[in-house]
C-alpha positions as CSV (number, residue, x, y, z in Angstrom):
1,X,162.3,-85.8,98.7
2,X,159.5,-84.0,97.7
3,X,158.3,-84.9,94.2
4,X,155.8,-83.1,92.0
5,X,152.6,-85.2,91.0
6,X,153.8,-85.1,87.7
7,X,156.9,-86.4,88.4
8,X,155.7,-88.9,90.5
9,X,153.1,-90.1,87.7
10,X,155.9,-90.2,85.2
11,X,158.1,-92.6,87.6
12,X,154.8,-94.9,87.9
13,X,154.5,-95.1,85.0
14,X,158.2,-95.9,84.4
15,X,158.1,-98.5,87.3
16,X,154.9,-100.0,85.3
17,X,156.9,-100.4,82.2
18,X,160.0,-101.9,84.2
19,X,157.5,-104.7,86.0
20,X,155.7,-105.7,82.8
21,X,159.1,-106.0,81.1
22,X,160.3,-108.4,84.2
23,X,157.0,-110.2,83.7
24,X,157.3,-110.9,79.9
25,X,160.7,-110.9,78.8
26,X,161.9,-110.3,75.1
27,X,162.4,-113.8,73.8
28,X,165.7,-112.5,73.0
29,X,166.5,-111.7,76.5
30,X,169.0,-114.3,78.1
31,X,168.1,-116.1,81.1
32,X,170.8,-117.2,84.0
33,X,170.1,-119.5,86.6
34,X,172.1,-118.5,89.4
35,X,171.7,-122.2,90.7
36,X,173.5,-123.6,87.7
37,X,176.0,-120.8,87.6
38,X,179.7,-120.9,88.7
39,X,180.9,-117.7,90.2
40,X,184.5,-116.8,89.7
41,X,186.9,-117.6,92.8
42,X,188.5,-114.5,94.5
43,X,191.9,-116.6,94.4
44,X,192.0,-116.0,90.4
45,X,191.8,-112.0,90.9
46,X,195.2,-110.7,89.8
47,X,197.3,-107.8,91.3
48,X,196.6,-105.2,88.9
49,X,195.1,-102.0,89.5
50,X,191.5,-103.5,88.9
51,X,192.5,-106.9,90.9
52,X,193.4,-104.8,93.9
53,X,190.2,-103.2,94.2
54,X,188.1,-106.4,93.5
55,X,190.1,-108.0,96.6
56,X,189.5,-104.9,98.5
57,X,185.9,-104.9,97.5
58,X,185.6,-108.6,99.2
59,X,187.5,-107.9,102.1
60,X,185.0,-104.9,102.7
61,X,182.1,-107.5,102.1
62,X,183.4,-110.5,104.4
63,X,185.0,-108.3,106.9
64,X,182.9,-105.2,107.2
65,X,183.1,-104.3,110.8
66,X,186.9,-104.2,110.8
67,X,187.0,-102.8,107.3
68,X,184.3,-99.7,107.7
69,X,182.7,-100.3,110.9
70,X,183.1,-99.8,114.6
71,X,186.6,-101.2,114.4
72,X,187.9,-99.5,111.1
73,X,191.7,-98.1,112.1
74,X,190.6,-94.5,110.6
75,X,187.5,-93.3,112.2
76,X,186.5,-91.1,108.7
77,X,185.8,-94.6,107.4
78,X,183.8,-96.3,109.9
79,X,180.6,-96.0,107.5
80,X,178.8,-99.0,109.3
81,X,177.6,-98.7,112.9
82,X,176.8,-102.2,113.3
83,X,178.6,-105.6,113.6
84,X,177.1,-107.0,110.9
85,X,179.2,-107.8,107.4
86,X,177.6,-107.7,104.1
87,X,177.3,-111.2,103.7
88,X,175.5,-111.5,106.7
89,X,172.4,-111.1,104.2
90,X,174.0,-111.7,100.9
91,X,175.4,-115.0,101.9
92,X,178.2,-116.5,101.0
93,X,180.4,-113.1,99.3
94,X,176.8,-112.4,97.5
95,X,177.1,-115.9,95.5
96,X,174.2,-118.1,97.1
97,X,170.8,-118.0,94.8
98,X,167.9,-116.7,96.6
99,X,170.1,-114.9,99.2
100,X,170.1,-111.7,97.7
101,X,172.7,-112.6,95.7
102,X,175.3,-109.8,93.7
103,X,175.9,-112.1,91.2
104,X,174.7,-110.5,87.8
105,X,173.9,-107.2,89.8
106,X,176.0,-105.0,87.7
107,X,174.0,-105.2,84.9
108,X,170.8,-104.3,86.4
109,X,171.3,-100.7,87.1
110,X,170.3,-97.9,86.9
111,X,166.6,-99.1,88.1
112,X,163.9,-97.6,89.4
113,X,163.2,-97.7,93.1
114,X,159.9,-97.4,95.0
115,X,161.2,-96.7,98.2
116,X,163.2,-93.5,96.6
117,X,160.4,-92.9,94.1
118,X,163.3,-92.3,91.6
119,X,165.7,-94.1,89.1
120,X,169.0,-95.0,91.3
121,X,172.1,-96.2,90.5
122,X,174.5,-98.8,92.1
123,X,176.1,-96.4,94.4
124,X,172.9,-95.3,95.5
125,X,171.9,-98.5,96.5
126,X,175.3,-99.4,98.3
127,X,174.5,-96.5,100.4
128,X,171.2,-97.6,100.7
129,X,172.4,-100.6,102.4
130,X,174.9,-98.8,104.6
131,X,172.5,-96.2,106.1
132,X,169.4,-99.1,106.6
133,X,171.1,-102.4,107.0
134,X,174.2,-101.5,108.2
135,X,172.6,-98.7,110.5
136,X,175.2,-96.4,109.2
137,X,175.9,-93.4,106.8
138,X,176.6,-93.1,103.1
139,X,180.2,-93.1,101.9
140,X,181.3,-90.3,99.2
141,X,180.8,-91.6,95.5
142,X,184.4,-91.1,94.7
143,X,185.7,-93.0,97.9
144,X,188.0,-95.8,97.5
145,X,185.6,-98.0,99.5
146,X,182.9,-97.4,96.8
147,X,185.1,-97.8,93.9
148,X,186.2,-101.3,95.4
149,X,182.5,-102.4,95.9
150,X,181.9,-101.5,92.6
151,X,184.9,-103.6,91.4
152,X,183.9,-106.3,93.6
153,X,180.3,-106.6,92.0
154,X,181.6,-105.8,88.7
155,X,183.8,-109.0,88.7
156,X,181.3,-110.9,90.5
157,X,179.2,-110.6,87.3
158,X,181.9,-111.6,84.8
159,X,180.3,-113.5,82.0
160,X,176.8,-112.3,82.5
161,X,175.4,-109.8,80.3
162,X,173.7,-106.5,81.0
163,X,170.2,-106.8,81.1
164,X,169.9,-110.7,81.9
165,X,167.1,-112.4,83.7
166,X,168.4,-113.4,86.8
167,X,166.8,-116.7,88.2
168,X,167.6,-116.9,91.6
169,X,168.0,-113.2,92.3
170,X,166.4,-111.5,95.2
171,X,164.7,-113.8,97.7
172,X,162.3,-116.5,97.0
173,X,158.8,-115.7,98.3
174,X,156.8,-118.1,100.6
175,X,153.3,-119.3,100.6
176,X,151.8,-116.5,103.0
177,X,149.6,-117.6,105.5
178,X,146.1,-116.0,105.5
179,X,146.5,-114.7,109.2
180,X,148.4,-112.4,111.3
181,X,151.5,-113.8,112.3
182,X,151.8,-115.8,115.8
183,X,154.3,-114.6,118.0
184,X,154.4,-116.8,120.5
185,X,154.9,-119.5,117.8
186,X,157.4,-117.2,116.3
187,X,159.3,-117.5,119.6
188,X,159.0,-121.1,120.1
189,X,160.5,-121.3,116.4
190,X,163.5,-118.9,117.5
191,X,164.4,-120.5,120.5
192,X,164.4,-124.2,118.9
193,X,166.1,-123.1,115.4
194,X,167.7,-119.5,115.5
195,X,168.9,-119.5,119.3
196,X,171.6,-122.1,118.8
197,X,173.6,-119.7,116.5
198,X,172.2,-116.4,116.9
199,X,171.5,-116.8,121.1
200,X,168.2,-116.8,122.8
201,X,168.3,-112.9,122.8
202,X,169.1,-112.7,119.3
203,X,172.3,-110.7,119.7
204,X,174.6,-113.0,118.0
205,X,177.6,-114.7,119.2
206,X,181.4,-112.9,118.6
207,X,183.7,-114.1,116.7
208,X,187.3,-115.2,118.4
209,X,188.9,-112.5,116.9
210,X,188.1,-108.6,115.9
211,X,185.3,-106.8,116.4
212,X,182.6,-108.8,114.1
213,X,180.4,-111.8,115.0
214,X,180.8,-115.6,114.1
215,X,176.8,-115.4,114.2
216,X,175.3,-112.2,113.3
217,X,172.9,-110.3,115.7
218,X,169.1,-110.3,114.7
219,X,168.3,-107.6,117.2
220,X,169.7,-104.7,119.4
221,X,172.4,-101.8,118.7
222,X,174.6,-104.2,116.5
223,X,172.1,-105.0,114.2
224,X,169.8,-103.4,111.0
225,X,167.7,-100.4,112.0
226,X,164.0,-100.2,111.5
227,X,164.3,-98.7,108.0
228,X,166.1,-101.9,106.5
229,X,164.2,-104.1,104.1
230,X,165.0,-107.0,106.7
231,X,162.1,-105.6,108.9
232,X,159.3,-106.8,106.4
233,X,158.1,-109.8,107.7
234,X,157.1,-111.3,104.0
235,X,160.9,-110.4,103.3
236,X,163.0,-111.8,106.5
237,X,160.2,-114.9,106.3
238,X,161.3,-115.7,102.6
239,X,165.0,-115.2,103.6
240,X,164.5,-116.9,106.8
241,X,162.7,-119.9,105.0
242,X,164.9,-120.5,102.2
243,X,168.5,-119.6,103.7
244,X,168.2,-120.5,107.5
245,X,169.5,-122.2,109.7
246,X,172.8,-121.4,108.1
247,X,173.8,-123.9,105.4
248,X,169.9,-124.2,104.1
249,X,169.5,-123.8,100.3
250,X,166.3,-123.0,98.6
251,X,165.6,-126.1,97.4
252,X,165.6,-127.7,100.6
253,X,164.0,-125.7,103.0
254,X,163.7,-126.8,107.0
255,X,161.1,-124.3,108.3
256,X,157.4,-124.5,107.0
257,X,156.0,-121.3,105.3
258,X,154.3,-120.5,108.7
259,X,157.0,-121.0,111.2
260,X,159.4,-118.6,108.7
261,X,156.3,-116.1,108.6
262,X,155.7,-116.3,112.6
263,X,159.6,-116.6,113.6
264,X,160.1,-113.4,111.1
265,X,157.5,-111.3,113.0
266,X,159.0,-112.2,116.3
267,X,162.5,-111.2,115.3
268,X,161.3,-108.1,113.8
269,X,159.0,-107.2,117.0
270,X,162.3,-107.1,118.8
271,X,164.2,-103.6,119.6
272,X,166.6,-102.5,117.0
273,X,167.8,-99.5,115.9
274,X,165.9,-96.3,115.0
275,X,166.4,-94.7,111.5
276,X,164.9,-91.0,111.4
277,X,163.1,-89.5,108.7
278,X,161.4,-92.8,107.3
279,X,158.3,-90.5,106.7
280,X,160.0,-89.6,103.5
281,X,160.2,-93.1,102.0
282,X,157.8,-94.0,99.3
283,X,156.5,-90.7,97.9
284,X,153.9,-92.5,96.1
285,X,152.3,-94.2,99.1
286,X,150.4,-96.7,96.5
287,X,153.8,-98.3,95.7
288,X,154.0,-98.9,99.5
289,X,154.7,-102.8,100.4
290,X,152.2,-104.0,102.2
291,X,154.4,-105.2,105.2
292,X,156.2,-102.0,105.7
293,X,155.9,-101.8,109.5
294,X,156.1,-98.0,109.3
295,X,153.6,-95.3,108.1
296,X,152.4,-92.9,106.5
297,X,150.4,-95.2,104.5
298,X,148.0,-94.9,101.9
299,X,145.3,-97.0,103.5
300,X,144.0,-96.3,106.7
301,X,145.3,-100.0,108.6
302,X,147.4,-99.5,111.6
303,X,151.2,-100.1,111.8
304,X,150.5,-103.1,113.6
305,X,148.4,-104.6,111.0
306,X,151.1,-103.7,108.3
307,X,153.7,-105.4,110.5
308,X,151.9,-108.9,111.3
309,X,149.5,-109.1,108.8
310,X,147.3,-110.3,107.5
311,X,148.1,-108.7,104.2
312,X,145.5,-109.5,101.6
313,X,142.7,-107.0,103.3
314,X,145.5,-104.4,102.6
315,X,146.3,-105.3,99.0
316,X,142.6,-105.0,98.4
317,X,142.3,-101.9,99.7
318,X,145.3,-100.2,98.2
319,X,143.9,-101.9,94.8
320,X,140.7,-99.8,95.6
321,X,142.6,-96.6,96.2
322,X,144.7,-97.3,93.3
323,X,141.6,-97.8,90.9
324,X,139.7,-94.6,92.6
325,X,143.3,-92.2,91.7
326,X,143.2,-93.6,88.0
């Protein structure tokens, strides 16, 4: 989407204001530690109209390929083209801390998104996941499935005030090595740690029934495309470090920061679906994360450097360019 310079500047100021607010929350902003929060049980949902939507949203979330994916009975509802479920990334039906949980997310939108360069709604975010992480296409805003997703996320956020500061949201970062990722070590870590579930080729293990997977594919045509957030090595490394192998939690990681960094880079060096028009992402290139593996960039570092690091030289250059622009 083309933006005027004036609009980009206004949105940049808005993003800065949001960032400052998050860094220094007001004293009266409630903080919720999701590691200590007990999410509601799906078994407690009633059969009224809202409850039916919540349960359908839960089914969409946990059985995505068979509900709105390649095996959906209605071809018009095959919004996802992958074999992943939503909980392949949002673990335990979106409730695991530091595994991109959805608990409390209802009250965090609308929010500014650098990738789109504008204020986006929760519906926009759902469709963004469908187009990238699920390698599919957007669903209509008035679709029953969209309403079900929203109902599930609203229900999952029961008891959490809008705008609360969520500890355990998103992904817990890693201590980033000051070097490029070592793909050789990453391949070894993959075979030793990831292959028992995801197979040596990373193509996953099929479920006994249906079209889905018991362990999801990390590469190949049934996985996320190259526009997904998980193709960023620092994002993938943080997720892997604090959530993998399956059953790992953020407070007892199995892999070291360096091994998670290397295996994330190796995983994303393998083939996956290609998303068109990625050049339209991040209208303000100075807001583009340093590990975004596709251009164009504000700096002159090659895509290989952005893909595998080291990232501090890129950060330094972006700071220099931002200062010059000011």
